[in-house]
Phi, psi and omega in degrees: 000128175296129173250128183227157179224163184244132173228115179100099182240060180257001176216144185295347178295350177296331178294326180295320180299311186292313182299321181293311181294325176295316181297331179277359176103005184284164178253121179275111184280324184158183182211153171275126185278003180296128183203159172266355186233086181307322181302322180295313181296322178301311181297323178295316181301312181291323180291318184232070185293340182269350182283123179291147172267121191232138177300140186296330182291324173298322181292315179297329184276346188282112181292345183274351184271126180273322189228137169251129178261138187228121171227041178289179170308131188311316183296343184264349188297312183301313182297320178290324179296319179296315173303312182298314181293322179295334176275007173088024181243149173277166188231130165244117181241155174292160168279144358275140181285337177219156181239354178218162178292328178297322176297316177305312183295327181285320177293320178297317182298317181291321176299318178298317185286325183264333186078010184273161185271126172248100183246131171260121177278099175284091192298329185287352170243311183289335183246020179238117188294324177295327180288322177298314179298321179299318172308314185291318179297319179297317182296328180281351179084024185294338180230023181070210180278129180288127184240348179197146170237140178233104182245135178236138181229072180282146181225152175270140181294311185048058187308317184301338184265355188276131175285167185298323183295339179307326188263003184252108183305328180288341177274320181261352175093352183095153189301326178292312181298311187292312185254311188293347172305326174303309181294322177300315178303312181297321181298310181296320184293307188284338179268355182067029180268133178273340180206168179201182180221149176272114183275318178201153175203155178211150179226158181200165173235102182259334190240359186224067181298338179286344176236075188304329183286340187285153178238120182246012179208137172206151180215153181216137169248116187248155175210145178228183180281358180242337188194178177240162181209147171231139182230135171226132177228148184197167175251038189244022178300121178294150183297331183291339183287127187280022176209171187289341180184143178271068182290135185221155173214135174243126177249110186265126175241169175294343181232019175158192178212155172242135170241130175254131166247092200292316194245347180191143171252097191303132178052028183227230181289147177286170180075193180233191175060055176261132178238132174244127181243128178229117178215197183286350179252333187205157171229110192215155170258134178237125175277113186264006185302344180259001181293136181283135173275114188260354183300317185288323176297316185293317180295321177299318179292322180299317181302314184284325190256357183055046179249180181225051184277327182291319182187137179287151179293326177296326176297312179307308184294327179290321173304318177296314181298308184300318178297315178298317182295313178303318182292314183297319187272358191292135173288145181265123179236168183079210185296144180235000000 
């Protein structure tokens, strides 16, 4: 049985990691209560009242723990992952797994030296049932050869809940690194690309002049030898929307297209995980709410078998590289 612990509960995605690994048959050993968001720790305590709170040094030192899950402040994730891998543990981290090129190189070096897994749980694909179904349809050839992805990742600010580091680009890595890494992951995955290039990117601050360093808009134009991709991310989800963001993905193929309305179908069908498929044979809506999330099972198997079925290590590193490059090269628009 895989035994795992949590170090860093500064983002809500930590709940996805624990829930997913428990469902895959893992044993939750405990967690370090250190956090910059006390409300998250309180929610964690209520959700997992039987899980012991353990000093992180003891967790790193415990040889019986196989995996460390990390949802710390983004700038701290790579360092914690490196410590975990050097302590003999595999790692599942929230996105972004790294916030600088120097961190990426150090993580690569540590993976090579230790042979440990550095996996980023890209929740907008790994924890979204419609995204899982889309991957199966693409693999089956339902829309022919994929030639473009168009992904949008709008988020709600929820200002009262945000810690101070949320507004510091050095802490969260910038909006492209922080959010658009999801869409970069999806571009590579659905197009079957092993590498890509950043054609253009931009970042901006349109709505928060009182926090000039903050970025509330970002966009990226991507290209590989197989396909093209466009990404838009922002912090402009209106208050009337009954969820945190209207995340969507359109996958264009030579014989049709797929559109995902991941979290809501505005003024349409209730619930989430809506998939629309249009090709030469059908135009249909698929309710993906019953689709199995397979990332956590695959990750668990990889830990035991030393394989890369959940996601290759090269894929993880390429998502990081492209996200960092797009962030670094981005033109600044909006308020200055």
